[in-house]
C-alpha positions as CSV (number, residue, x, y, z in Angstrom):
1,M,139.4,28.9,194.3
2,N,143.0,26.9,193.8
3,A,142.6,23.5,193.4
4,V,145.2,23.1,196.0
5,D,145.6,24.7,199.2
6,L,148.7,25.8,201.4
7,P,147.9,25.1,205.5
8,A,146.7,27.8,207.5
9,S,149.8,27.9,209.5
10,F,151.4,29.3,206.4
11,Y,149.1,32.3,206.2
12,E,149.1,32.8,210.0
13,K,153.4,32.9,209.8
14,N,153.0,35.3,207.9
15,R,150.7,37.4,209.0
16,H,152.8,37.1,212.5
17,K,155.9,38.5,210.5
18,L,154.4,41.2,209.3
19,S,152.8,42.1,212.4
20,N,155.8,42.0,214.3
21,I,157.7,44.5,211.4
22,L,154.6,47.4,211.9
23,K,155.1,50.5,213.9
24,S,153.2,50.6,217.3
25,R,149.3,51.7,216.8
26,S,149.3,50.4,213.1
27,L,146.7,49.7,210.6
28,A,147.8,47.8,207.7
29,V,145.2,47.6,204.8
30,F,145.1,44.9,202.0
31,H,142.4,44.8,199.1
32,S,141.8,41.9,196.4
33,N,142.3,42.9,193.1
34,D,139.5,44.2,190.5
35,E,137.4,41.7,188.3
36,M,138.7,43.0,185.0
37,N,136.4,43.8,182.3
38,R,137.5,42.2,179.0
39,T,134.5,42.9,176.8
40,A,130.7,43.7,177.1
41,D,129.6,41.8,180.4
42,Q,132.6,39.4,180.5
43,Y,135.1,39.3,183.2
44,F,139.0,38.4,182.1
45,K,139.5,35.0,184.5
46,F,140.0,36.3,188.0
47,R,143.7,36.3,189.6
48,Q,143.8,37.2,193.1
49,D,146.2,39.9,194.3
50,S,149.8,38.3,195.5
51,D,150.3,40.0,198.8
52,L,146.1,39.6,199.7
53,F,147.0,35.9,198.7
54,Y,150.5,35.4,200.9
55,L,148.6,36.6,204.1
56,C,145.0,34.8,203.7
57,G,144.7,32.7,200.6
58,I,141.4,33.8,199.7
59,E,140.6,33.2,196.5
60,Q,138.0,35.9,195.9
61,E,137.2,39.0,194.6
62,K,135.7,41.8,197.1
63,T,138.0,40.6,199.7
64,I,139.6,43.0,202.4
65,L,142.2,41.9,205.4
66,L,142.7,44.1,208.1
67,L,145.6,43.8,210.5
68,A,145.6,46.1,213.7
69,P,148.2,44.0,216.0
70,E,147.8,46.4,219.0
71,F,144.1,47.0,219.0
72,P,142.5,46.8,222.5
73,D,139.9,44.3,221.3
74,E,141.9,41.0,220.0
75,A,139.0,40.2,218.2
76,L,139.8,43.0,215.6
77,R,143.2,42.7,215.4
78,E,142.5,40.6,212.1
79,V,139.5,41.2,210.4
80,L,138.7,39.4,206.8
81,F,136.0,40.6,204.9
82,I,134.4,38.4,202.2
83,R,131.3,38.7,200.0
84,K,127.8,38.2,201.5
85,P,126.3,35.1,200.6
86,N,123.8,36.0,197.8
87,P,121.8,32.8,196.0
88,K,120.9,34.5,192.8
89,L,124.9,35.4,192.3
90,E,125.8,32.0,193.0
91,T,123.3,30.6,190.7
92,W,124.8,32.2,187.5
93,E,129.2,32.5,189.1
94,G,128.8,29.6,191.1
95,H,130.0,28.9,194.9
96,K,131.9,31.6,197.0
97,Y,133.4,31.2,200.2
98,T,131.4,30.7,203.6
99,V,132.5,31.9,206.5
100,E,133.7,29.1,208.1
101,E,135.5,28.2,204.7
102,A,137.4,31.2,204.8
103,R,138.0,30.7,208.6
104,T,139.4,27.4,207.9
105,L,141.7,28.5,204.8
106,S,143.4,32.0,206.2
107,G,143.7,30.8,210.0
108,I,141.7,34.1,210.7
109,K,138.8,34.2,213.4
110,N,137.4,37.4,212.7
111,I,135.4,36.7,209.4
112,K,132.8,39.1,208.3
113,Y,130.9,40.1,205.4
114,D,131.7,43.3,203.2
115,D,128.8,45.5,203.9
116,E,130.6,45.5,207.7
117,F,133.6,47.0,206.8
118,D,133.2,50.8,207.2
119,A,132.2,50.4,210.3
120,V,135.0,48.2,211.6
121,L,137.2,50.6,209.9
122,A,136.3,53.7,211.5
123,A,136.9,52.1,215.0
124,L,140.2,50.4,214.1
125,M,141.2,54.2,212.4
126,M,140.2,55.8,215.7
127,F,142.9,53.9,217.3
128,A,145.6,53.8,215.0
129,E,148.0,56.2,214.0
130,N,150.5,54.6,211.3
131,I,148.1,53.6,208.2
132,Y,149.9,51.0,205.8
133,L,148.6,51.1,202.4
134,N,149.5,48.2,200.1
135,L,150.2,50.4,196.8
136,P,151.5,49.1,193.5
137,E,155.4,49.8,193.6
138,L,156.5,48.4,190.1
139,P,160.0,49.5,189.1
140,K,159.0,49.2,185.5
141,F,155.5,48.8,185.2
142,I,153.3,51.4,186.0
143,P,149.4,50.2,185.5
144,E,147.0,52.8,183.3
145,L,144.1,52.1,185.8
146,P,144.0,52.7,189.5
147,S,144.2,49.2,191.4
148,R,141.4,48.9,194.5
149,N,144.3,49.4,196.7
150,L,145.3,52.6,195.2
151,R,141.9,54.0,194.7
152,F,141.3,53.1,198.3
153,G,144.4,54.7,199.4
154,H,143.1,58.2,197.9
155,E,139.7,58.0,199.5
156,L,141.2,57.3,202.9
157,R,143.5,59.8,202.5
158,L,140.7,62.5,202.1
159,K,138.5,61.1,204.9
160,F,141.4,61.0,207.3
161,P,144.0,63.5,206.4
162,A,145.9,63.8,209.8
163,H,146.7,60.2,210.4
164,K,150.3,59.0,209.2
165,Y,150.5,56.7,205.8
166,E,153.0,54.3,205.2
167,R,154.5,51.7,202.7
168,L,153.6,48.3,202.6
169,A,155.4,47.4,199.7
170,P,158.8,47.2,200.8
171,I,157.7,45.3,203.8
172,M,155.9,43.0,201.5
173,R,159.0,42.4,199.3
174,D,161.5,41.9,202.0
175,S,159.1,38.8,203.3
176,R,158.2,37.5,200.0
177,I,161.4,37.6,198.7
178,H,162.6,34.2,200.7
179,K,160.3,31.3,200.1
180,S,159.5,29.1,202.4
181,E,159.5,25.1,202.3
182,E,155.4,25.0,201.6
183,E,156.0,27.8,198.7
184,Q,159.6,25.7,197.5
185,S,157.2,22.6,197.3
186,F,154.5,24.7,195.2
187,I,157.5,26.1,192.6
188,R,159.0,22.2,192.2
189,E,155.7,21.1,191.5
190,A,155.0,24.0,188.9
191,C,158.8,23.0,187.1
192,K,157.2,19.2,187.3
193,I,154.4,19.8,185.2
194,T,156.2,22.3,182.7
195,R,158.8,19.7,182.4
196,S,155.7,17.1,181.2
197,A,154.6,19.8,178.8
198,F,157.9,20.1,177.1
199,L,158.4,16.6,176.8
200,K,154.6,16.0,174.9
201,V,156.5,18.8,172.4
202,L,159.6,17.1,172.1
203,K,157.2,14.3,171.0
204,T,154.8,15.8,168.8
205,L,156.6,19.0,167.1
206,K,157.1,18.8,163.5
207,P,157.6,20.8,160.3
208,G,154.6,22.4,159.2
209,M,152.8,22.7,162.7
210,M,151.5,26.0,163.9
211,E,152.9,27.5,167.0
212,Y,149.6,27.6,168.2
213,E,149.3,24.0,168.0
214,V,152.1,24.1,169.8
215,E,151.0,26.0,172.6
216,A,148.0,24.0,172.7
217,E,149.8,20.6,173.9
218,I,151.4,22.9,176.1
219,I,148.2,24.1,177.7
220,Y,146.5,20.7,177.7
221,E,149.2,19.3,179.9
222,F,149.1,22.1,181.9
223,I,145.4,21.6,182.7
224,K,145.5,17.5,182.7
225,Q,148.2,17.5,185.6
226,G,146.3,20.2,187.8
227,A,147.9,23.4,187.2
228,R,145.5,26.4,187.0
229,G,147.2,27.1,183.3
230,H,150.1,29.0,182.1
231,A,151.8,31.5,184.5
232,Y,152.3,33.9,181.7
233,A,151.2,34.6,178.3
234,P,153.4,31.9,176.7
235,I,155.9,33.0,174.1
236,I,156.3,30.0,171.1
237,A,158.5,31.7,168.5
238,S,159.6,29.9,165.6
239,G,162.6,31.2,163.4
240,I,162.9,35.1,163.2
241,N,159.8,35.4,165.6
242,A,162.4,34.4,168.3
243,C,164.1,37.8,167.7
244,T,160.9,39.6,169.4
245,L,161.6,39.1,172.8
246,H,157.9,39.2,174.1
247,Y,156.3,37.7,171.0
248,T,152.9,36.1,172.0
249,S,151.1,36.0,168.4
250,N,151.9,32.4,168.4
251,N,150.2,32.2,164.8
252,K,153.2,31.3,162.5
253,S,153.8,27.9,161.0
254,C,157.0,26.0,162.2
255,A,159.6,25.4,159.1
256,D,161.5,22.7,158.5
257,G,165.1,23.5,159.4
258,D,164.3,26.5,162.0
259,L,164.6,26.6,165.7
260,L,161.5,27.0,167.9
261,L,161.9,29.5,171.4
262,M,159.3,28.5,173.7
263,D,159.4,30.6,176.9
264,F,156.4,28.7,179.2
265,G,155.8,27.8,182.7
266,A,152.9,26.4,184.7
267,E,151.3,28.4,187.5
268,Y,150.1,25.6,190.8
269,G,148.6,26.8,193.5
270,N,149.4,30.6,192.4
271,Y,153.0,29.9,192.0
272,A,154.9,30.2,188.7
273,A,157.2,28.2,187.0
274,D,159.1,30.1,184.4
275,C,161.4,27.8,181.6
276,T,162.8,28.4,178.4
277,R,163.9,25.9,175.9
278,T,164.8,26.1,172.2
279,I,164.5,23.3,169.6
280,P,165.1,22.2,166.1
281,V,161.8,22.4,164.3
282,N,162.9,19.0,162.5
283,G,164.7,17.1,165.3
284,R,168.3,18.1,164.2
285,F,170.4,21.0,165.0
286,T,172.2,22.3,161.9
287,S,176.2,23.1,162.3
288,R,175.4,26.5,162.9
289,Q,172.5,26.5,165.1
290,R,174.5,24.1,167.0
291,D,177.5,26.2,167.6
292,L,175.3,29.0,168.6
293,Y,173.0,26.8,170.9
294,K,176.7,25.7,172.6
295,S,177.4,29.2,173.5
296,V,174.3,30.0,174.7
297,L,174.5,27.0,176.8
298,E,178.2,27.9,177.9
299,V,177.1,31.2,179.4
300,F,174.0,29.7,180.8
301,R,176.3,27.1,183.0
302,F,178.5,29.5,183.7
303,T,176.1,32.3,185.1
304,C,174.2,29.1,187.4
305,G,177.7,28.6,188.6
306,L,177.6,32.2,190.1
307,M,174.1,32.1,191.6
308,K,175.3,31.5,195.3
309,P,174.7,33.5,198.8
310,G,176.4,37.2,198.5
311,S,176.1,37.7,194.6
312,S,173.0,39.7,193.2
313,I,171.0,39.8,189.9
314,N,173.4,42.8,189.1
315,K,176.4,41.1,189.4
316,I,175.6,38.0,187.5
317,H,174.4,40.2,184.8
318,S,177.4,42.0,184.5
319,E,179.4,38.8,184.1
320,A,177.1,37.2,182.0
321,C,177.4,40.1,179.5
322,R,181.2,39.8,179.8
323,R,181.3,36.2,178.6
324,F,178.8,37.2,175.8
325,G,181.4,39.3,174.4
326,Q,183.9,36.6,174.0
327,E,181.3,34.1,172.8
328,H,180.1,36.6,170.2
329,V,183.6,36.9,169.1
330,K,184.2,32.8,168.7
331,L,180.6,33.0,166.9
332,G,182.5,35.5,164.7
333,L,179.5,38.1,165.2
334,Y,182.5,41.0,165.7
335,T,186.2,40.8,166.1
336,A,188.5,40.9,169.4
337,E,189.7,44.1,168.0
338,A,186.4,45.4,168.3
339,L,185.6,44.1,171.6
340,E,188.8,45.7,172.7
341,K,187.7,49.2,171.8
342,Q,184.1,49.0,172.5
343,S,182.5,52.0,174.1
344,N,180.9,51.3,177.6
345,D,178.1,53.3,176.8
346,N,177.1,51.1,173.5
347,P,178.9,47.6,174.6
348,L,178.7,45.5,171.4
349,Y,177.2,42.2,173.3
350,Q,173.4,45.1,173.1
351,M,173.5,44.1,169.7
352,Y,172.7,39.9,170.1
353,Y,172.0,40.3,174.0
354,M,169.8,43.0,175.1
355,H,167.6,41.9,178.2
356,G,168.3,40.6,181.5
357,T,170.0,37.2,182.6
358,S,167.6,36.7,186.2
359,H,164.4,37.9,187.9
360,F,163.1,36.4,191.1
361,L,160.2,34.1,190.8
362,G,157.2,33.4,193.1
363,L,153.8,34.2,193.0
364,D,154.6,36.5,190.4
365,V,156.6,35.1,187.6
366,H,158.7,38.8,187.7
367,D,158.6,38.4,191.6
368,V,159.1,40.9,194.1
369,G,162.9,41.8,195.1
370,S,165.7,44.1,194.1
371,K,168.5,43.7,191.6
372,D,171.0,44.6,193.9
373,A,169.3,42.5,196.8
374,E,172.2,40.0,198.3
375,F,171.2,36.1,197.2
376,R,170.2,34.7,200.4
377,P,169.3,30.7,200.8
378,G,165.4,30.0,200.0
379,M,165.2,32.8,197.1
380,V,164.5,31.5,193.8
381,L,165.3,33.2,190.6
382,T,165.6,32.3,186.9
383,C,168.7,32.2,184.9
384,E,168.1,33.4,181.0
385,P,171.2,34.2,179.1
386,G,170.1,34.2,175.3
387,I,171.3,35.2,171.4
388,Y,169.2,37.0,168.7
389,I,170.7,37.7,165.3
390,P,167.9,38.8,162.7
391,D,170.0,38.3,160.0
392,E,170.2,34.8,160.5
393,K,166.5,34.2,161.4
394,T,167.6,32.8,165.0
395,G,167.1,33.3,168.6
396,I,167.9,31.1,171.2
397,R,167.3,31.6,175.1
398,L,167.8,28.8,178.1
399,E,166.2,29.5,181.1
400,S,165.8,27.3,184.3
401,N,164.6,28.7,187.6
402,I,167.3,28.3,190.8
403,L,167.1,27.8,194.2
404,I,169.8,29.6,196.3
405,T,171.1,27.2,198.9
406,G,173.6,27.6,201.7
407,D,176.4,26.9,199.4
408,G,175.4,27.1,196.0
409,N,172.1,26.7,194.3
410,I,169.6,23.5,193.2
411,D,168.3,23.9,189.3
412,L,164.8,23.1,190.0
413,M,164.8,22.1,186.1
414,K,167.4,20.0,185.9
415,E,165.2,17.1,184.7
416,I,163.9,19.2,181.5
417,P,166.1,18.2,178.8
418,L,168.7,20.8,178.0
419,E,171.5,19.3,176.0
420,I,171.6,18.8,172.1
421,E,172.2,15.7,172.5
422,E,169.2,14.6,174.6
423,I,167.0,16.8,172.8
424,E,167.6,15.2,169.4
425,E,167.2,11.9,170.8
426,I,164.0,12.4,172.2
427,M,162.8,14.2,168.5
428,M,164.2,11.3,166.7
429,N,162.6,8.4,168.3
430,R,159.1,9.3,168.9
């Protein structure tokens, strides 16, 4: 269960919005995530399915939500199933939701135990014509193991082959992509906690420190200030390690004269922050490091200025890449003549900048949303340009979280030091 909860009205509003979109005589089914085996009889720490959480707020395994907005019996239009009380289980694992607790948190009146699911499902299936399944649809990731939602979908099609089956993923994507005031407040808090962790690192980092010691400083601040922990596996990459984009070993020494790239973010109330800062291990940037850093900062500022209603991730990425081509020439990475003659199929910037410039942020650190989706007020995205030069054992990335507003945007991490002078001043006066 979360240390903090959104009000029941938030989940009620989300369910109401979804119910108004479903076709006539529909049934929508949402399952919780599985408990994932870690080793022997141990599980990984449970994290709820983001869509189910968005609709009911329940942080517990073996939870199921059924929505049938037009069912004749109003009591069965919203039904939430939770684990049946088991004193022996709670002796080992701790408290599980009671019916009243689940009702208060979710705003759903009809709470049943999981052993009643099959009977209720059968009644709803006899009425429904369109069955909405919440199947995973991630453009860059296909899990090797089928999720509980996917397994249930296969079983249901075998038992009820004559029904029409519909996709929930596009509907949930369009719903979750716009962040309400409540969601924005949780993301802001995650950013605030992330700032405190970064300041702690600025005041403690020194040559010879291990990357995992830096990670320890970060997680200490996260937990101390009420975050659940990391929103994703942190990248604490010193020297050439920063040229590995998803470096998470975090087991090397931070050497004097190297830069340290830290990609980290707190998770607060299930909402993520996603921050990257790059700092000098000894507290001072060298002349070359300054030039590289200023180049990335220039592209960062330029790209942030493009993040406003009407733009899109693909549009700002294209502009960021074009700008990086110019910056790379200034840095002597290739010539203006080579840039002029470059192939569109193999542009030169990709040698030193090979990842995206932005992604959506919310319940997932890589949240739902298309790269071609037009920016609208209430969307939250990252801005994260970088430069990676293995020959110089240097990687620099700068990333903040950006809230789209009616006339532009707000940098939710504007209080997290970014300027060279501010970083050096904090590090040299600790």
